N, C-alpha and C positions, 0 to 999 in steps of 0.2 A: 232674202229679208234686205231690208229699203238700206243704204248706210245711210248715217246721221250724215248732214254736211258739215264741210271742214270746221268750220267757225263754229258751228255749234260744239264739234265735237272738244273743239283745245278750250271754250268756254267750260263746259263742262269738267273736264282734266283739269283746268287752271283752279276753279273754284274747289272741289274737292282735295286737292293735292294740297292748297295752301292753307283749305281748314282742317287737314289732318296733320299739319305739317307746321303754323302758327309758332307754336312753344318751341320749336328747336330754331326760330329765326330772328332770334334777337343776340345779341352778342354781349360779351361781359359786360360792357358799359351799361347795356340796355338798351342801345340801339338797337333801331330794327336793320338787319342785312336784307342782302338780294335774299329774294323768294328763290327756292327752288330749282329748277327746270321739271319741266312738264315729260310725264312718262311718254314713252313712244306708243302710237296704239301702231295696231296689225298691217301690214303691207295692202289686205283685200280691203280695206275702210271698212269690215262692217260689223268688226265687233269692238270695244274700249276697254283696254287695258288699263283698269281702274287701281289705284294706291289701295294695297290691304291694310287695312283698320285692322288698332288688336281690339281683341271680343270684348279690352276691358273698357275699351276707351267710352270717356263722356267725358262732353262739353267742358269747361271750368266753372267751376261754384268760386264765387270770391268771398260770399260772405258766411256769417257764423250757423254751421250745423251741430247742433251736438247730437254726444251720443247720450246712452241711457249711464250711471253713474258719475253726471256732471253735480258739483254742487252747487250749489246757488245761495240766492239772501234775496226776500221781496219785502220791500220798504216803501210804503207811499204814505208815511205821514212823520212829521219830527226831523229832526238832523240826523243826515244821514250816518250812520257808522259805519266808516269804511276799514274797519278793525277786525271784522267777522272772517275768517280763513276759507273762502266760496268762490268757486271759477266766475259766476255770474250774477252780476246785482241786476236786479228789478228795481226800478224808480220812477219817479213820475216826469213824464216829457217836458211839461211847465213848470214844475217846481224842482227839478235836480238844478243843481247849478251846476256851472260850468266847471266851476273849480272843479267839484267833488268826481264831475266824470274824468276830467285831468289827470286828477290823482289815483282813483280807479285803475286808470288805463297804463298810468306809469307803475302800478304794481302788479300788472301784467293780467286784471279782471275785464271780462267782458263785462257791459255796459247795455242794458237792454233797458226801454223808454216806454212807458205805460202811457196810455189815451182812451178815453172812451170813441169808439168807431162808429156805434149803435146807440148814442144819445148825448144828450145837449146836457152841458151843464152851464148855471148860469154864471158862473164865477171864472170861468174862463176867459183870456184875455182877446181870447174872438171868436164868443159868446154872439156878436151884434154882427155876424157875418150870415148866421142862420136865417133862411127865410122863414118868414109865418108859415110856410108850408108843409113843413117837412116835420113839423113838430108836432109831435101827440103825447099822448097821455104821461102822466106824469111815470115815475120808477118807484114804487112801494118800498118808501123805507131809507130812501134816500131825497131829502131834499133839497130842492132846485134843480133837479135833473129830470128830464122827458125823452119819451121815446123818439128814435128818427125814423121816417118816412124811406127805408133804405131803397125804394125804388124807384126813390129819384137819383138816380146818382149822378146827373146830369149839374143837378144842383148843390149836391153833395162832395161833386169830385174837385171842386177849388179850395174846398174848407180841409178835403181827408189831404191833398196832395202838398196843401202848407204844411200839416202837422209832418208831413214825412220828410218834407224838405228840410223841416226846422229839424229832427232827428238826424236828419244826413248830417245840417249845418253843425249841429252839436258835438258828432263825432258819436252816436248813437251806436252802437253795432248791431241793432237790432228794434222791433217794438211789440209790446203787448197790445192789440186792440182790444178793448175791452166790448160787453154786450154787443156780442155779435152774434149771436142767436131770438133776437127780435119775434120771428116767425112766431116762437114756442113761448111768447106774451102776449100781455093785453096791450099792445101799445094803441092802440086808436086806429091802425092800420090795416086793411088785408094782407097781409103779408103772408106769402106762401113759403115751401122751402123751397122752387126751385129762385124765389127772389133773393133768399137770404145766402144760396149758392153763388148765385148771381153776384152780390156784393162782398161775399167772402175772397170769393177768387177775385176781384178787379183786385180788392187790397193788397193780397199777396202779390199780384203782379204787377202793383205801382210799387209793395217794396224792393222785390227783387230788381226792380229797374234800378233802383236808388244801391242795389249792391245790400241790401239791409236786411238780414234773419226775420223770421215773424211767425209767430205760436198760434196756436190754435188756440182761443180762451174757453172755455167749456163745450158748448155744441156739438154734444156726445153723440146725438142723434145723427151725424152729418159727417164723422169722421170717415166713415170712409169714403165718402166724394172727394173729401180735402186733403186726406192725407196725402194725395200727389202737389199737392201746391204749399203746402205749410211743411216749415222745419220743426218744428218742437212741437210737444201740446203744454197747458197747464189750466192743470182743473181743480174747481174749490168746492169739495166735502163729497167726493163719490166713493169715500169708504160709510160715511154717515148713513146713504143714501144708498148699497148698494149698486153700485153702476159702473165700477171700476175695469170691468170685463169690456167694455166700448172701447176701453183706449189702446187697450192689447193691439192693434194694429201698428200703434204708432212702436213700439218695440220691437215687433215684428220685420221692422222696415230699418230698424236701429236708431231710429228715430228718440231724442230724450222722451219723458213724459215725468214734467214739475209738478208742484199741488200741493194743499193745504187741507189741512181741517182746524177749524177755530172750536169747535164744543167738546171731539173724541179727547181722551187722554192718549199719549203717543202709545200706552201699553197695548190700546184698541185697536190701533193699524200699523203700527210699523213693522211688525214681524210680516207681515202679509205686503205690503208696499214694495219692503226689501226683498218679497219671494220674487212677486212680479217688475224687480227689477224698475219702479218707480224711485225719484227723485224726491220725495215728498217732509213736510216740516208740518210742526202743531205752531200755528201762530194767532195772535190775537185779531180780532175778527179791525181792528183800527189800523192793521197792516202798520205796526210801526215797527224798533229795530230786536222785538224780543223775538226769539226762534229756538226752536228744537228741533235738531234735524237727524233724522230717522237714520242716518248713516255718514 
């Protein structure tokens, strides 16, 4: 076996050792201390004695990753009711006042910020930033909204990145990007499943680069492919449409599944939701403060 050059061997040793032990190199006041000495190689130079990592070792993740059983509130219209006893609040990125976010944090709540990543909304403050070439068909039933050509990530990137920066600057703990299943709708563009996967993965990567949690909104047919990239799921009306089983991979991975029903009454879905370990609410379509929680 050809020995590794000494310089390369030492570099590999340093990288592996420093990576595995970085968490242990901070002093009590948070200042970095001297890295640990390098492990010795064998005298023959044919092998490397690498530091043995714990079987359970995983890189540190600083963003919010909820487990099933996390209580929550979803309010996108009206004055935010901060009195609801819920671990997580999901509110509008643009309309959610900074004071409300600060108040929720002071009460120990997690704050998720909603924005549409797959549609143009003509009332948003950054509406003028969208090029005409990315604007598609209107969203049925939602005046002022149009689907986006998510294939053009190069054009959408500055806009969506600015939105994620805004979420970070306002202190949001994570984001709920909406309308990220355009490929399954009449958008005016020939979007493929692969186009949607690429865009959704890009969104998740950008959120995590900013230490923001991110949820997969609907897009049930791509759950398996996107599960490794998203921290939780949020679904609308899977009990009404008999498609909740598609969300089970999140539960099996220990990731929370949040959801709402608008038309069904709680006695028609709550027992099933609880049995599946879903965190489900009965909400008005306006997504005001009113809510009935299944647990």
